[in-house]
C-alpha positions as CSV (number, residue, x, y, z in Angstrom):
1,M,3.6,32.1,7.2
2,L,6.2,34.7,4.5
3,R,5.9,33.7,1.1
4,G,7.7,34.7,-1.8
5,R,12.1,33.6,-2.7
6,P,13.1,32.5,1.0
7,R,15.0,34.8,2.6
8,L,17.8,33.4,5.6
9,R,19.9,35.3,7.6
10,F,22.9,33.8,9.2
11,A,23.4,35.8,12.9
12,P,26.3,35.2,14.8
13,A,26.9,37.1,17.7
14,P,31.1,38.2,17.5
15,T,31.7,37.3,21.2
16,G,34.3,34.7,21.1
17,L,35.8,31.9,18.6
18,P,33.6,30.6,16.0
19,H,32.4,27.2,17.5
20,L,31.2,24.2,15.5
21,G,27.8,25.0,16.4
22,T,27.9,28.6,14.4
23,A,29.6,26.7,11.9
24,R,26.4,24.3,11.3
25,T,24.3,26.8,11.7
26,A,25.7,29.1,9.2
27,L,26.3,25.9,6.9
28,Y,22.4,25.1,7.0
29,N,21.4,28.7,6.3
30,W,23.6,28.4,3.4
31,L,22.4,25.1,1.6
32,Y,18.5,26.0,2.5
33,A,19.2,29.3,0.7
34,R,21.4,27.8,-2.1
35,H,19.1,24.9,-2.6
36,C,16.2,27.0,-3.2
37,G,17.7,30.1,-4.8
38,G,17.2,32.3,-2.1
39,E,19.5,34.3,-0.7
40,M,21.6,34.6,2.6
41,L,22.4,37.4,4.5
42,L,25.0,38.0,6.8
43,R,23.8,40.0,10.1
44,I,26.7,40.7,13.1
45,E,24.6,40.9,16.2
46,D,27.0,43.0,17.7
47,T,25.1,44.9,20.7
48,N,27.0,43.5,23.3
49,T,29.6,46.3,23.7
50,E,31.6,44.5,26.4
51,L,32.0,41.2,24.1
52,A,31.7,42.3,21.0
53,T,34.8,43.1,19.2
54,A,36.4,43.3,15.6
55,D,38.7,40.9,16.1
56,H,35.8,38.6,16.5
57,V,33.8,40.1,13.5
58,S,36.6,39.2,11.7
59,E,37.0,35.5,12.6
60,I,33.2,35.0,11.6
61,F,34.2,36.1,7.9
62,E,37.4,33.8,8.3
63,M,34.9,31.3,8.9
64,L,32.7,31.6,6.0
65,D,35.4,32.0,3.9
66,W,37.4,29.2,5.0
67,L,33.9,27.0,4.8
68,G,33.5,28.0,1.3
69,L,29.9,30.0,2.2
70,D,29.2,33.7,0.6
71,F,26.4,35.6,1.6
72,D,24.6,38.1,-0.6
73,G,24.6,41.7,-0.5
74,E,26.3,44.1,2.2
75,P,26.7,42.8,5.9
76,I,24.2,44.3,8.5
77,Y,25.6,45.6,11.4
78,Q,22.7,45.9,14.2
79,S,25.1,48.3,16.4
80,R,24.1,50.7,13.8
81,R,20.6,50.1,14.1
82,S,19.8,51.2,17.2
83,D,17.2,54.1,16.1
84,L,15.1,51.3,14.7
85,Y,14.8,49.3,17.9
86,D,14.0,52.2,19.9
87,A,11.5,53.3,18.1
88,A,10.1,50.5,18.4
89,V,10.7,50.2,22.1
90,E,8.9,53.9,22.1
91,R,5.7,52.5,20.0
92,W,5.1,50.1,22.3
93,L,5.6,52.4,25.1
94,D,3.0,54.7,23.7
95,E,0.4,52.0,22.5
96,G,0.7,50.6,26.4
97,R,2.3,47.0,25.6
98,A,5.3,47.8,27.2
99,Y,6.1,49.5,30.7
100,H,9.0,51.1,32.6
101,D,10.2,49.4,35.6
102,E,13.4,49.9,37.4
103,G,15.0,51.8,34.8
104,A,14.4,49.1,32.2
105,V,11.6,49.0,29.9
106,R,9.2,45.4,30.2
107,F,6.9,43.7,27.5
108,S,3.7,43.4,28.9
109,V,2.5,39.7,28.0
110,P,-0.8,38.7,28.2
111,D,-1.6,36.8,30.8
112,E,-4.1,34.4,28.8
113,G,-3.6,32.1,25.2
114,V,-0.6,30.8,24.0
115,T,2.2,31.8,21.9
116,A,2.6,29.2,18.8
117,F,4.1,28.8,15.8
118,D,5.3,25.9,13.2
119,D,9.2,24.9,13.4
120,V,10.3,22.9,10.2
121,V,11.8,20.8,12.6
122,R,10.0,19.9,15.8
123,G,6.7,20.5,14.1
124,R,4.0,22.7,16.3
125,V,5.3,24.2,19.4
126,E,3.5,26.3,21.5
127,F,4.4,27.9,25.0
128,P,1.1,29.5,27.3
129,N,1.1,33.1,27.7
130,A,1.3,32.5,31.3
131,A,4.5,31.1,31.7
132,I,6.2,34.1,30.0
133,E,7.5,36.5,32.1
134,D,7.3,40.3,31.6
135,F,10.8,40.6,29.7
136,V,13.1,43.6,29.5
137,V,12.9,45.0,25.5
138,R,15.3,47.9,26.6
139,R,17.8,47.5,29.2
140,S,18.8,50.2,32.3
141,D,21.4,51.4,29.7
142,G,19.3,52.0,27.3
143,S,20.4,49.3,24.9
144,A,17.7,47.4,23.0
145,T,17.4,43.6,24.4
146,F,18.2,40.3,22.1
147,F,14.7,40.0,21.4
148,V,14.0,43.2,20.0
149,A,16.5,43.4,17.7
150,N,15.6,40.0,16.1
151,A,11.8,41.0,15.6
152,V,12.5,44.2,14.4
153,D,15.6,43.2,11.9
154,D,13.8,39.7,10.7
155,L,10.8,41.6,10.1
156,D,12.6,44.9,8.3
157,L,14.9,42.7,6.2
158,G,11.8,40.2,4.9
159,I,13.7,37.1,6.5
160,T,11.3,34.4,5.6
161,H,13.6,31.4,7.1
162,V,15.2,31.1,10.5
163,V,17.8,28.5,11.0
164,R,18.8,28.8,14.3
165,G,20.1,26.4,17.2
166,E,17.9,24.3,19.4
167,D,19.1,26.5,22.1
168,L,17.0,29.5,21.4
169,L,13.6,27.6,21.0
170,N,13.1,29.6,24.3
171,T,13.2,32.6,23.3
172,T,11.4,32.2,20.0
173,P,7.9,32.9,21.9
174,K,9.0,36.5,22.9
175,V,10.2,37.3,19.1
176,V,6.6,35.9,17.5
177,L,5.2,38.2,20.4
178,L,6.8,41.2,19.7
179,R,6.3,40.9,15.7
180,A,2.7,40.8,16.4
181,A,3.1,44.1,18.6
182,L,4.6,45.9,15.3
183,G,1.7,45.0,13.5
184,S,2.9,41.6,11.7
185,A,0.1,38.6,11.3
186,D,3.1,36.8,9.8
187,V,5.8,34.9,11.3
188,P,9.0,33.4,9.4
189,A,9.2,29.5,8.7
190,F,11.2,28.6,12.2
191,A,14.1,25.9,12.3
192,H,15.7,24.9,15.3
193,L,18.3,22.8,15.2
194,P,19.0,19.8,16.9
195,L,21.3,20.2,19.4
196,I,25.5,18.8,18.8
197,V,26.7,16.5,21.5
198,N,29.9,14.6,22.4
199,S,30.2,11.0,22.6
200,Q,29.0,10.7,26.5
201,R,25.9,12.4,24.8
202,R,26.4,16.1,26.3
203,K,26.0,18.6,24.6
204,L,29.3,20.4,23.5
205,S,30.8,23.0,25.7
206,K,33.2,25.2,25.1
207,R,34.6,24.4,29.0
208,R,34.9,20.8,28.3
209,D,35.3,20.4,24.8
210,D,37.3,21.5,21.7
211,V,34.5,23.5,20.0
212,S,36.4,26.1,18.1
213,L,36.0,25.6,14.5
214,T,40.2,27.4,14.3
215,S,41.6,24.3,16.6
216,Y,40.1,22.0,13.8
217,R,41.8,24.1,11.1
218,D,44.8,24.0,12.4
219,R,44.9,20.6,12.9
220,G,44.7,20.1,9.2
221,V,41.2,19.0,8.7
222,L,40.3,20.6,4.8
223,P,37.6,22.8,4.8
224,S,35.9,20.8,2.3
225,A,35.8,17.8,4.6
226,M,34.6,19.7,7.6
227,A,31.7,21.3,5.6
228,N,30.7,17.9,4.5
229,Y,30.7,16.5,7.9
230,L,29.1,19.4,9.5
231,A,26.5,18.8,6.8
232,L,25.7,15.6,8.4
233,L,25.0,16.6,12.0
234,G,21.3,16.6,11.9
235,W,20.8,15.6,8.2
236,G,21.5,12.7,6.0
237,P,21.7,12.4,2.1
238,P,18.5,10.2,1.2
239,D,21.0,7.5,-0.7
240,G,22.6,7.4,2.1
241,I,26.4,8.3,0.5
242,E,28.0,10.4,3.0
243,V,31.1,11.6,1.6
244,R,29.9,13.8,-1.7
245,P,31.1,17.7,-3.1
246,L,29.1,20.2,-1.0
247,A,27.6,21.3,-4.4
248,E,25.3,18.0,-4.7
249,I,24.9,18.5,-0.7
250,V,22.7,21.5,-2.3
251,E,21.1,19.7,-4.6
252,L,19.8,17.3,-1.9
253,F,19.7,19.1,1.4
254,D,15.9,20.0,2.6
255,L,15.1,21.9,5.9
256,A,11.9,19.2,6.2
257,D,14.8,16.2,6.2
258,V,16.4,17.5,9.4
259,N,16.9,15.4,12.5
260,A,15.1,16.6,16.0
261,A,17.2,14.4,17.6
262,A,20.7,15.2,19.1
263,A,23.5,14.9,16.7
264,M,26.9,13.4,18.1
265,F,30.5,14.9,17.2
266,D,32.7,11.8,16.2
267,M,36.3,12.9,15.9
268,D,37.2,9.7,14.4
269,K,34.4,9.9,11.7
270,L,35.3,13.7,10.9
271,T,39.3,12.4,10.7
272,A,38.2,9.2,8.3
273,M,36.2,11.5,6.2
274,N,39.1,14.1,6.0
275,G,41.3,11.3,4.8
276,E,39.2,10.5,2.0
277,Y,39.3,13.9,0.7
278,L,43.2,14.1,1.2
279,R,43.5,10.5,-0.6
280,A,41.5,12.4,-3.6
281,L,43.8,14.8,-4.0
282,D,46.6,14.7,-6.8
283,D,50.3,14.8,-5.9
284,A,50.7,18.6,-6.4
285,G,46.9,18.8,-4.4
286,F,48.3,17.1,-1.8
287,A,51.8,19.2,-1.6
288,A,50.3,22.3,-1.8
289,A,47.9,21.2,1.2
290,I,50.7,19.8,3.2
291,E,52.8,22.7,2.6
292,P,51.8,25.2,5.4
293,W,52.2,22.2,7.9
294,V,56.0,22.2,6.7
295,S,58.1,24.0,9.3
296,A,61.4,25.2,7.1
297,E,62.4,26.5,10.6
298,S,62.5,23.6,12.4
299,W,64.0,21.5,9.7
300,G,67.0,23.5,8.2
301,V,66.1,23.4,4.8
302,D,63.4,25.0,2.8
303,V,61.4,22.6,1.1
304,D,60.3,23.3,-2.6
305,Q,56.6,22.2,-3.8
306,E,58.2,19.2,-6.6
307,S,60.0,18.0,-3.8
308,L,56.2,17.4,-1.7
309,S,54.8,16.4,-4.5
310,A,57.2,13.3,-4.9
311,V,56.6,12.8,-1.3
312,A,53.1,13.0,-1.5
313,P,52.4,9.3,-2.5
314,L,54.3,7.7,0.4
315,I,52.0,9.2,3.0
316,R,48.8,10.5,1.2
317,E,47.3,6.9,1.9
318,R,47.3,7.1,5.8
319,T,47.4,10.3,6.4
320,R,44.1,11.7,8.5
321,V,44.8,15.0,9.2
322,L,47.7,17.5,7.8
323,S,49.1,17.7,10.9
324,D,50.4,14.5,10.8
325,A,52.1,14.4,8.0
326,P,55.6,16.4,8.8
327,D,56.4,14.1,11.2
328,R,56.5,11.3,8.8
329,I,58.5,12.8,6.2
330,A,60.9,15.0,8.0
331,F,63.8,12.0,7.6
332,L,63.5,12.8,3.9
333,F,64.8,16.6,4.1
334,C,66.7,16.3,7.3
335,E,68.7,14.1,9.8
336,P,66.2,12.2,11.8
337,E,66.4,12.0,15.5
338,I,66.4,8.0,16.3
339,D,63.8,6.8,18.6
340,P,64.8,5.5,21.9
341,D,62.1,2.8,22.1
342,D,62.4,2.0,18.6
343,W,66.2,1.8,18.4
344,R,66.1,-0.7,21.4
345,K,63.2,-3.1,20.3
346,T,65.2,-3.4,16.7
347,T,68.6,-3.1,17.4
348,A,68.9,-6.9,18.9
349,P,70.7,-9.7,16.7
350,P,71.5,-9.8,14.2
351,A,70.8,-6.2,13.9
352,A,74.2,-5.3,13.3
353,Q,75.1,-7.8,10.5
354,I,71.8,-7.2,8.5
355,L,73.1,-3.5,8.7
356,D,76.6,-4.4,7.0
357,A,75.5,-6.6,4.2
358,A,72.7,-4.0,3.9
359,V,75.8,-1.5,3.6
360,A,78.1,-3.4,1.2
361,A,75.2,-4.6,-1.0
362,F,73.4,-0.8,-1.3
363,A,76.6,0.6,-2.4
364,E,76.3,-1.6,-6.0
365,V,72.4,-2.5,-6.6
366,P,70.3,-0.1,-8.9
367,W,68.4,2.5,-7.1
368,T,65.2,1.9,-7.7
369,A,62.3,0.7,-5.1
370,D,62.1,-2.7,-6.6
371,A,66.1,-3.6,-6.6
372,L,66.1,-2.7,-2.9
373,H,62.9,-4.6,-1.6
374,A,64.3,-7.6,-3.7
375,L,68.0,-7.1,-2.0
376,L,66.7,-6.7,1.5
377,R,64.8,-10.1,1.2
378,E,67.7,-11.7,0.3
379,I,70.0,-10.4,3.4
380,G,66.8,-11.3,5.5
381,E,66.6,-14.9,4.0
382,T,70.8,-15.1,4.7
383,F,69.4,-14.9,8.7
384,S,66.4,-16.8,8.4
385,L,64.0,-13.9,8.9
386,K,60.8,-12.0,7.3
387,L,61.1,-9.1,4.9
388,G,59.2,-7.5,8.0
389,K,61.9,-8.1,10.7
390,A,65.1,-7.8,7.8
391,Q,64.1,-4.4,7.3
392,A,63.2,-3.0,11.2
393,P,66.9,-1.9,12.2
394,V,67.8,0.0,8.8
395,R,64.4,1.4,9.1
396,V,65.1,3.0,12.3
397,A,68.6,3.9,11.2
398,V,67.3,5.2,8.0
399,T,64.1,7.0,9.3
400,G,64.6,7.0,13.1
401,R,61.4,5.1,13.8
402,A,60.0,1.3,13.4
403,V,56.6,2.9,11.5
404,G,56.2,5.4,8.5
405,P,56.1,5.6,4.9
406,P,56.9,2.5,2.7
407,L,60.5,2.0,3.2
408,F,61.7,1.2,-0.2
409,E,60.1,4.0,-2.0
410,S,61.5,5.8,1.2
411,L,65.0,5.0,0.1
412,A,64.8,5.5,-3.4
413,L,63.9,9.5,-2.5
414,L,66.4,9.6,0.1
415,G,69.1,8.8,-2.2
416,R,72.3,6.3,-1.9
417,D,74.4,8.7,-0.1
418,A,71.9,9.7,2.3
419,T,71.0,6.4,2.8
420,L,74.6,5.0,3.4
421,A,75.5,7.7,5.6
422,R,72.6,6.6,8.3
423,L,72.7,3.0,7.9
424,R,76.8,3.7,8.7
425,A,76.1,6.3,11.6
426,A,73.5,3.1,13.2
427,R,76.2,0.5,12.5
428,D,78.8,2.7,14.2
429,R,76.3,3.0,17.0
430,L,75.9,-0.6,17.6
431,G,79.9,-1.0,18.3
432,D,81.0,-4.4,18.1
């Protein structure tokens, strides 16, 4: 086992959009490195020239930046280290540890014994050598395989801990054999993280599940909430408090506490946690968070930060993802589209009389939420209606929907003139 200051590496392959598993791996490496006062290197495994692209590399940097995960030193690109891999393969050929086979080079695995290593998450892991085939270390096109690059780089860079997904567990004995063939008697501390599964307890799949981290970012999940939630996919704080700042998670996190059992990704839990983070924002912070989702083009007006800050208290409590916010506040900035189902449900008698009374009374009442609330309650009582029933036609007339932010605070922000105009338009729509 390697000792000394912990040195970890996050080693993504830039062959597609970063997904939840990739992000969790990056996070766990970062958490442990920062917890122990160690280093986290970023190694781009871009040897697959057919799939690795500059755009995918940029997406990796964007993911780390969005989640707030930094790394130490300059990024390392495997595509620039091929000389090291070639030298290793030539050494094995010279020593009789590898041989040519139909244009490729294979490593000769011993027929007897076992290849074993200790895994922080899974305990002692052993693979009978007889069950490991002579595997390719150099393809027929001359490029080194994944196993070679991992063994050479981890040894050359002094990596002390290898934290990665369980799906790579079966590649580990091959890397251990190659390290030994390079003269290393030590191996890093391995930690193979549990699978992330969906609600049907099936491994998350790009074909079946929404696994792209970009998708959740574009839906309006805060990076702080996503990092917090990802930390819980295989680990739990000893005090049971799940929602907490990343700095506190760093203090508490230990690879030894990671559970080997599969971790279920629960969208409802993620969005509920995101809602808690949103509620913790002040008005200005919430306004800044929802601003990217506010479309001046679709609304036909420019919305400033001050206006959004004024609206924030109306919707912050019930907002779970930021993408939900624009539809809930659009009526405050542009003419609403009346939902036909809500209109039909809320305009039965005495809706017309309620609107008439509201138009008359709202023209004179002090324009505050409390005064509007009291007045509409009185109007409802004249028709033997509770406030919920009495306010329904007013809400749909003004906001376009039967459900939305607190009505009277919304009316106070909308203003007397706009409110009366919408009430009159709705009354005209009802006819005599």
